[in-house]
C-alpha angles and dihedrals in degrees: 000000000000110000124200090249093052092048090051091049091051091051092051092050092048091048091050090050091050092044093235133117117271089248090060092057108077114194113205102171136007133187124193122215102202098187094068096013110242137144119219113201134189119197148109139262132182091351095311125109114221146185115213134190114206117192111212096192136046090235123064120195119201112219110230118249113230130214101196101030090250121114093230097069124059136157088229136012117256111279129212119203136168116259088244092055091048092050090049092048095050092044093050095044091049091056093042092051093047088055094043104041100022132276093256092063098056128052112254114248113233108183145335135202126194093192092051090039090226138129124190130199131183110261112243126215128243138061129297105256095234088056091046091053092045090058095039093111088068103028106028110021094159092046094229095130093044091049091050090051093049092048089056090045090055093047091047093050094047091053091053093045094050096044097079111018116194102187118252135323125204117240113207103218092170090056091050091050091051092050092050091047090054090054089059095060117101098348131120087227092056091115088066092049091050089057089049090050092053091049091053091044087057091052089049091055096045091047091058103270095264094117092230132088128188113219131178117265127209144119109336135188092221097209104041102164139132095268089059094054123082121201126197104195094189093055095030086230128150121203124190121204145161104077102175093111098046109137144130116278147100113335088220087081093067096037095050090046096055095044091047090049092050097044090047086070088069089073088072105075090199091067109083110246089216090063093053094043092050092046092053092049089049092051092055091045089055094044095049136212128342138167112292091230091058092047089053091051094049091046091054094043093052095048095041091052090058089060093044098048116012104044095043089057088071087071093057099036094101092052092046100042109015140259097304091055088048091056090049091051092049091050090049092052093047100047111015110027098082091044092051094047097046104029104029103029093034097230110149118237110268093021112149102067097093098292118148122220119222112277116259121243121289093256130030115272140136109330118236 
Protein backbone atom coordinates (compact mmCIF):
# COMPACT_ATOMS: atom_id res chain seq x y z
CA UNK A 1 0.00 0.00 0.00
CA UNK A 2 1.32 3.45 -0.92
CA UNK A 3 1.20 5.72 2.13
CA UNK A 4 1.27 9.50 1.98
CA UNK A 5 4.74 9.50 3.55
CA UNK A 6 6.07 7.05 0.94
CA UNK A 7 4.56 9.07 -1.89
CA UNK A 8 6.19 12.20 -0.48
CA UNK A 9 9.54 10.44 -0.18
CA UNK A 10 9.31 9.26 -3.80
CA UNK A 11 8.55 12.79 -4.96
CA UNK A 12 11.53 14.20 -3.07
CA UNK A 13 13.87 11.59 -4.55
CA UNK A 14 12.59 12.23 -8.06
CA UNK A 15 12.95 16.00 -7.59
CA UNK A 16 16.51 15.53 -6.32
CA UNK A 17 17.32 13.36 -9.34
CA UNK A 18 15.85 15.94 -11.72
CA UNK A 19 17.58 18.80 -9.83
CA UNK A 20 14.32 20.66 -9.24
CA UNK A 21 12.39 21.61 -6.11
CA UNK A 22 9.89 19.05 -4.76
CA UNK A 23 7.05 21.40 -5.70
CA UNK A 24 8.19 21.22 -9.34
CA UNK A 25 7.80 17.43 -9.44
CA UNK A 26 4.11 16.60 -9.77
CA UNK A 27 3.29 12.93 -9.05
CA UNK A 28 0.09 11.74 -10.71
CA UNK A 29 0.22 8.00 -10.10
CA UNK A 30 2.40 5.62 -8.11
CA UNK A 31 2.58 1.84 -7.88
CA UNK A 32 4.51 -0.03 -5.20
CA UNK A 33 6.23 -3.32 -5.96
CA UNK A 34 6.51 -4.89 -2.52
CA UNK A 35 8.64 -7.87 -3.50
CA UNK A 36 11.69 -5.76 -4.31
CA UNK A 37 10.64 -3.10 -2.97
CA UNK A 38 10.35 -0.38 -5.61
CA UNK A 39 8.03 2.56 -6.33
CA UNK A 40 7.04 3.31 -9.94
CA UNK A 41 5.83 6.88 -10.44
CA UNK A 42 4.21 8.71 -13.33
CA UNK A 43 4.15 12.50 -13.32
CA UNK A 44 5.46 15.70 -14.85
CA UNK A 45 8.08 18.32 -14.16
CA UNK A 46 8.98 21.54 -15.98
CA UNK A 47 6.68 20.68 -18.89
CA UNK A 48 7.99 17.12 -19.34
CA UNK A 49 6.06 13.99 -18.48
CA UNK A 50 8.17 11.31 -16.83
CA UNK A 51 8.22 7.76 -15.54
CA UNK A 52 10.46 7.15 -12.53
CA UNK A 53 11.70 4.06 -10.76
CA UNK A 54 12.60 4.63 -7.10
CA UNK A 55 14.52 1.87 -5.31
CA UNK A 56 13.61 1.73 -1.62
CA UNK A 57 16.42 -0.63 -0.61
CA UNK A 58 20.14 -0.87 -1.29
CA UNK A 59 19.73 -4.43 -2.56
CA UNK A 60 17.69 -5.26 -5.66
CA UNK A 61 16.62 -8.85 -6.28
CA UNK A 62 15.70 -9.89 -9.81
CA UNK A 63 12.75 -12.22 -9.86
CA UNK A 64 13.57 -15.28 -12.00
CA UNK A 65 11.76 -15.69 -15.30
CA UNK A 66 10.22 -19.14 -15.76
CA UNK A 67 9.79 -21.23 -18.88
CA UNK A 68 7.20 -23.72 -17.71
CA UNK A 69 5.35 -21.67 -15.14
CA UNK A 70 6.84 -23.81 -12.39
CA UNK A 71 9.23 -22.31 -9.88
CA UNK A 72 11.73 -25.12 -10.38
CA UNK A 73 12.75 -24.16 -13.92
CA UNK A 74 14.27 -20.81 -14.84
CA UNK A 75 16.45 -19.49 -17.64
CA UNK A 76 18.69 -17.94 -15.03
CA UNK A 77 19.06 -18.16 -11.28
CA UNK A 78 17.74 -15.32 -9.20
CA UNK A 79 20.23 -12.46 -9.16
CA UNK A 80 20.90 -9.97 -6.40
CA UNK A 81 22.42 -6.61 -7.31
CA UNK A 82 22.97 -3.36 -5.53
CA UNK A 83 20.49 -0.63 -6.40
CA UNK A 84 23.38 1.35 -7.87
CA UNK A 85 24.36 -1.52 -10.17
CA UNK A 86 20.75 -1.96 -11.28
CA UNK A 87 20.37 1.75 -12.01
CA UNK A 88 23.61 1.73 -13.97
CA UNK A 89 22.56 -1.36 -15.94
CA UNK A 90 19.15 0.02 -16.89
CA UNK A 91 20.59 3.43 -17.78
CA UNK A 92 23.28 1.92 -20.01
CA UNK A 93 21.02 -0.59 -21.73
CA UNK A 94 18.49 2.16 -22.46
CA UNK A 95 21.13 4.19 -24.29
CA UNK A 96 22.55 1.14 -26.07
CA UNK A 97 19.12 0.08 -27.32
CA UNK A 98 18.30 3.58 -28.51
CA UNK A 99 21.48 3.47 -30.58
CA UNK A 100 20.87 -0.09 -31.79
CA UNK A 101 17.13 -0.19 -32.51
CA UNK A 102 16.41 3.50 -33.01
CA UNK A 103 15.72 6.29 -30.49
CA UNK A 104 12.00 6.33 -31.28
CA UNK A 105 11.60 2.73 -30.06
CA UNK A 106 13.00 3.20 -26.53
CA UNK A 107 12.00 5.82 -23.91
CA UNK A 108 14.63 8.57 -23.55
CA UNK A 109 16.43 8.50 -20.19
CA UNK A 110 16.33 11.84 -18.39
CA UNK A 111 18.37 11.51 -15.21
CA UNK A 112 19.68 9.08 -12.60
CA UNK A 113 20.90 9.40 -9.03
CA UNK A 114 22.76 6.75 -7.09
CA UNK A 115 22.33 8.57 -3.77
CA UNK A 116 18.56 8.94 -4.31
CA UNK A 117 18.41 5.43 -5.80
CA UNK A 118 16.25 6.75 -8.64
CA UNK A 119 16.19 6.63 -12.42
CA UNK A 120 13.86 8.76 -14.56
CA UNK A 121 12.76 8.31 -18.18
CA UNK A 122 10.61 10.48 -20.39
CA UNK A 123 7.09 9.11 -20.47
CA UNK A 124 6.12 8.02 -23.99
CA UNK A 125 2.67 8.32 -25.53
CA UNK A 126 0.42 5.53 -26.67
CA UNK A 127 -1.35 2.54 -25.13
CA UNK A 128 0.15 -0.52 -23.51
CA UNK A 129 -0.21 -3.27 -26.07
CA UNK A 130 -2.03 -5.67 -23.72
CA UNK A 131 -4.65 -2.97 -23.14
CA UNK A 132 -4.80 -2.24 -26.88
CA UNK A 133 -5.48 -5.92 -27.63
CA UNK A 134 -8.04 -6.14 -24.82
CA UNK A 135 -10.09 -3.35 -26.42
CA UNK A 136 -9.55 -4.54 -29.99
CA UNK A 137 -13.20 -5.58 -30.41
CA UNK A 138 -14.08 -1.89 -30.22
CA UNK A 139 -10.97 -0.16 -31.56
CA UNK A 140 -9.32 -2.62 -33.94
CA UNK A 141 -11.87 -5.17 -35.12
CA UNK A 142 -9.91 -6.11 -38.22
CA UNK A 143 -6.68 -6.37 -36.24
CA UNK A 144 -4.70 -4.25 -38.68
CA UNK A 145 -3.20 -1.95 -36.03
CA UNK A 146 -2.41 -4.85 -33.69
CA UNK A 147 -0.74 -6.74 -36.52
CA UNK A 148 1.32 -3.68 -37.45
CA UNK A 149 2.47 -3.36 -33.84
CA UNK A 150 3.42 -7.02 -33.61
CA UNK A 151 5.31 -6.91 -36.90
CA UNK A 152 7.41 -4.07 -35.50
CA UNK A 153 7.84 -5.96 -32.24
CA UNK A 154 9.20 -8.96 -34.14
CA UNK A 155 11.58 -6.84 -36.21
CA UNK A 156 12.79 -4.97 -33.09
CA UNK A 157 13.46 -8.19 -31.20
CA UNK A 158 15.30 -9.81 -34.12
CA UNK A 159 17.58 -6.80 -34.40
CA UNK A 160 18.45 -7.06 -30.71
CA UNK A 161 18.95 -10.83 -30.83
CA UNK A 162 21.23 -10.63 -33.86
CA UNK A 163 23.29 -7.69 -32.59
CA UNK A 164 25.49 -9.62 -30.16
CA UNK A 165 25.43 -13.37 -30.93
CA UNK A 166 26.83 -15.66 -28.24
CA UNK A 167 26.81 -19.04 -29.98
CA UNK A 168 24.25 -21.63 -28.89
CA UNK A 169 22.71 -22.67 -25.58
CA UNK A 170 21.19 -26.06 -24.89
CA UNK A 171 17.54 -26.16 -23.92
CA UNK A 172 16.61 -29.16 -21.77
CA UNK A 173 13.18 -30.14 -23.07
CA UNK A 174 13.16 -33.38 -21.05
CA UNK A 175 13.81 -31.42 -17.88
CA UNK A 176 10.96 -29.04 -18.66
CA UNK A 177 8.67 -31.97 -19.36
CA UNK A 178 9.55 -33.55 -16.01
CA UNK A 179 8.87 -30.30 -14.17
CA UNK A 180 5.47 -29.86 -15.80
CA UNK A 181 4.60 -33.50 -15.04
CA UNK A 182 5.41 -32.91 -11.37
CA UNK A 183 2.99 -29.98 -11.34
CA UNK A 184 0.19 -32.37 -12.35
CA UNK A 185 0.53 -34.60 -9.29
CA UNK A 186 -1.97 -34.15 -6.50
CA UNK A 187 -3.51 -30.88 -7.66
CA UNK A 188 -7.06 -30.00 -8.62
CA UNK A 189 -5.65 -28.32 -11.70
CA UNK A 190 -3.85 -31.49 -12.82
CA UNK A 191 -6.01 -31.72 -15.96
CA UNK A 192 -4.38 -28.52 -17.17
CA UNK A 193 -0.93 -29.86 -16.44
CA UNK A 194 -1.71 -33.06 -18.35
CA UNK A 195 -2.49 -30.98 -21.43
CA UNK A 196 0.77 -29.08 -20.92
CA UNK A 197 2.66 -32.39 -20.65
CA UNK A 198 1.19 -33.62 -23.93
CA UNK A 199 2.13 -30.37 -25.66
CA UNK A 200 5.73 -30.73 -24.49
CA UNK A 201 5.78 -34.43 -25.45
CA UNK A 202 4.80 -33.36 -28.94
CA UNK A 203 7.69 -30.89 -29.03
CA UNK A 204 10.04 -33.62 -27.82
CA UNK A 205 9.02 -35.93 -30.66
CA UNK A 206 9.17 -33.27 -33.36
CA UNK A 207 12.57 -32.07 -32.11
CA UNK A 208 13.99 -35.54 -32.61
CA UNK A 209 13.33 -37.18 -29.26
CA UNK A 210 16.78 -36.42 -27.85
CA UNK A 211 15.43 -34.23 -25.06
CA UNK A 212 17.86 -31.44 -25.92
CA UNK A 213 17.66 -28.53 -28.32
CA UNK A 214 20.40 -26.09 -29.28
CA UNK A 215 19.13 -22.54 -29.67
CA UNK A 216 20.99 -19.30 -30.49
CA UNK A 217 22.06 -17.16 -27.56
CA UNK A 218 22.48 -13.41 -27.53
CA UNK A 219 21.26 -10.23 -25.92
CA UNK A 220 17.73 -10.77 -24.59
CA UNK A 221 15.06 -8.50 -23.13
CA UNK A 222 14.20 -11.06 -20.47
CA UNK A 223 10.53 -10.06 -20.11
CA UNK A 224 9.37 -9.40 -23.66
CA UNK A 225 5.58 -9.42 -23.27
CA UNK A 226 2.60 -7.28 -24.26
CA UNK A 227 2.54 -5.14 -21.06
CA UNK A 228 6.11 -4.01 -21.83
CA UNK A 229 5.24 -2.75 -25.31
CA UNK A 230 3.61 0.63 -25.95
CA UNK A 231 1.73 1.30 -29.19
CA UNK A 232 0.83 4.71 -30.57
CA UNK A 233 -1.80 3.95 -33.21
CA UNK A 234 -1.85 7.50 -34.60
CA UNK A 235 1.89 7.54 -35.22
CA UNK A 236 2.12 3.78 -35.89
CA UNK A 237 5.00 3.76 -33.40
CA UNK A 238 6.06 0.92 -31.10
CA UNK A 239 8.08 1.61 -27.95
CA UNK A 240 9.71 -1.10 -25.84
CA UNK A 241 10.45 -0.57 -22.15
CA UNK A 242 11.23 -2.33 -18.83
CA UNK A 243 14.87 -3.32 -19.13
CA UNK A 244 15.59 -4.72 -15.67
CA UNK A 245 15.99 -8.30 -16.95
CA UNK A 246 18.20 -7.59 -19.96
CA UNK A 247 20.96 -10.16 -20.13
CA UNK A 248 22.72 -12.62 -22.40
CA UNK A 249 21.02 -15.99 -22.85
CA UNK A 250 18.87 -18.18 -25.06
CA UNK A 251 16.62 -16.21 -27.39
CA UNK A 252 13.87 -18.75 -26.63
CA UNK A 253 13.22 -16.83 -23.42
CA UNK A 254 11.94 -13.78 -25.30
CA UNK A 255 10.13 -15.69 -28.03
CA UNK A 256 8.24 -17.98 -25.68
CA UNK A 257 7.33 -15.00 -23.47
CA UNK A 258 5.76 -12.89 -26.24
CA UNK A 259 3.83 -15.80 -27.79
CA UNK A 260 2.57 -16.85 -24.34
CA UNK A 261 1.54 -13.26 -23.64
CA UNK A 262 -0.30 -13.02 -26.95
CA UNK A 263 -2.04 -16.41 -26.78
CA UNK A 264 -3.08 -15.70 -23.21
CA UNK A 265 -5.43 -13.08 -24.70
CA UNK A 266 -7.45 -15.95 -26.17
CA UNK A 267 -8.73 -16.77 -22.69
CA UNK A 268 -10.81 -13.61 -22.91
CA UNK A 269 -13.72 -14.50 -25.23
CA UNK A 270 -14.37 -10.79 -25.85
CA UNK A 271 -11.07 -10.46 -27.72
CA UNK A 272 -11.54 -11.57 -31.35
CA UNK A 273 -9.52 -14.70 -32.08
CA UNK A 274 -8.81 -13.36 -35.57
CA UNK A 275 -6.96 -10.39 -34.05
CA UNK A 276 -4.72 -12.64 -31.97
CA UNK A 277 -4.07 -15.08 -34.82
CA UNK A 278 -3.21 -12.28 -37.23
CA UNK A 279 -0.99 -10.60 -34.65
CA UNK A 280 1.01 -13.77 -34.03
CA UNK A 281 1.53 -14.30 -37.74
CA UNK A 282 2.66 -10.69 -38.09
CA UNK A 283 5.12 -11.08 -35.22
CA UNK A 284 6.79 -14.05 -36.90
CA UNK A 285 6.82 -12.21 -40.22
CA UNK A 286 8.65 -9.34 -38.56
CA UNK A 287 11.03 -11.59 -36.65
CA UNK A 288 11.99 -13.67 -39.67
CA UNK A 289 13.00 -17.29 -40.26
CA UNK A 290 14.28 -19.79 -37.73
CA UNK A 291 14.86 -23.55 -37.49
CA UNK A 292 11.60 -25.50 -37.54
CA UNK A 293 12.62 -27.51 -34.45
CA UNK A 294 13.04 -24.33 -32.44
CA UNK A 295 9.70 -22.99 -33.64
CA UNK A 296 7.99 -26.21 -32.52
CA UNK A 297 9.59 -25.90 -29.10
CA UNK A 298 8.59 -22.25 -28.65
CA UNK A 299 5.07 -23.04 -29.83
CA UNK A 300 4.75 -25.80 -27.20
CA UNK A 301 6.37 -23.75 -24.44
CA UNK A 302 4.00 -20.84 -24.97
CA UNK A 303 0.85 -22.98 -25.03
CA UNK A 304 1.88 -25.28 -22.17
CA UNK A 305 2.61 -22.28 -19.97
CA UNK A 306 -1.00 -21.13 -20.41
CA UNK A 307 -2.15 -24.40 -18.85
CA UNK A 308 0.48 -24.26 -16.10
CA UNK A 309 -0.14 -20.67 -15.01
CA UNK A 310 -3.29 -19.01 -16.35
CA UNK A 311 -5.99 -21.67 -16.02
CA UNK A 312 -4.91 -22.78 -12.49
CA UNK A 313 -5.36 -19.18 -11.31
CA UNK A 314 -9.11 -19.69 -11.65
CA UNK A 315 -8.90 -21.97 -8.60
CA UNK A 316 -7.37 -19.22 -6.45
CA UNK A 317 -9.28 -16.23 -7.81
CA UNK A 318 -11.72 -16.11 -4.87
CA UNK A 319 -8.89 -16.09 -2.34
CA UNK A 320 -6.97 -13.41 -4.25
CA UNK A 321 -9.83 -11.07 -5.22
CA UNK A 322 -12.87 -11.90 -3.13
CA UNK A 323 -16.15 -13.79 -3.40
CA UNK A 324 -17.48 -11.92 -6.45
CA UNK A 325 -14.33 -12.79 -8.40
CA UNK A 326 -14.75 -16.37 -7.22
CA UNK A 327 -18.28 -16.49 -8.66
CA UNK A 328 -16.97 -15.09 -11.95
CA UNK A 329 -14.26 -17.76 -12.07
CA UNK A 330 -16.77 -20.55 -11.36
CA UNK A 331 -19.07 -19.25 -14.10
CA UNK A 332 -16.16 -19.07 -16.53
CA UNK A 333 -15.14 -22.67 -15.82
CA UNK A 334 -18.72 -23.92 -16.14
CA UNK A 335 -19.72 -22.17 -19.37
CA UNK A 336 -16.64 -20.88 -21.19
CA UNK A 337 -13.58 -22.98 -20.31
CA UNK A 338 -14.22 -25.89 -22.72
CA UNK A 339 -15.10 -23.48 -25.52
CA UNK A 340 -11.91 -21.47 -24.96
CA UNK A 341 -9.68 -24.57 -24.81
CA UNK A 342 -11.11 -26.32 -27.87
CA UNK A 343 -12.29 -23.50 -30.14
CA UNK A 344 -9.93 -20.63 -29.30
CA UNK A 345 -6.75 -22.44 -28.21
CA UNK A 346 -7.27 -25.27 -30.69
CA UNK A 347 -6.79 -28.16 -28.21
CA UNK A 348 -8.91 -31.17 -29.28
CA UNK A 349 -11.42 -32.54 -26.77
CA UNK A 350 -9.79 -35.27 -24.70
CA UNK A 351 -6.30 -34.01 -25.48
CA UNK A 352 -3.89 -34.68 -22.65
CA UNK A 353 -3.70 -38.47 -22.66
CA UNK A 354 -0.67 -38.75 -24.92
CA UNK A 355 -2.26 -37.47 -28.13
CA UNK A 356 -0.09 -35.59 -30.60
CA UNK A 357 -1.30 -32.54 -32.44
CA UNK A 358 -0.41 -32.16 -36.12
CA UNK A 359 3.03 -30.66 -36.61
CA UNK A 360 3.19 -26.95 -37.48
CA UNK A 361 4.59 -25.76 -40.81
CA UNK A 362 8.30 -25.98 -41.52
CA UNK A 363 8.81 -22.28 -40.97
CA UNK A 364 6.95 -19.84 -38.73
CA UNK A 365 3.91 -18.28 -40.26
CA UNK A 366 0.35 -17.48 -39.39
CA UNK A 367 -0.93 -20.08 -36.89
CA UNK A 368 -4.06 -21.99 -37.77
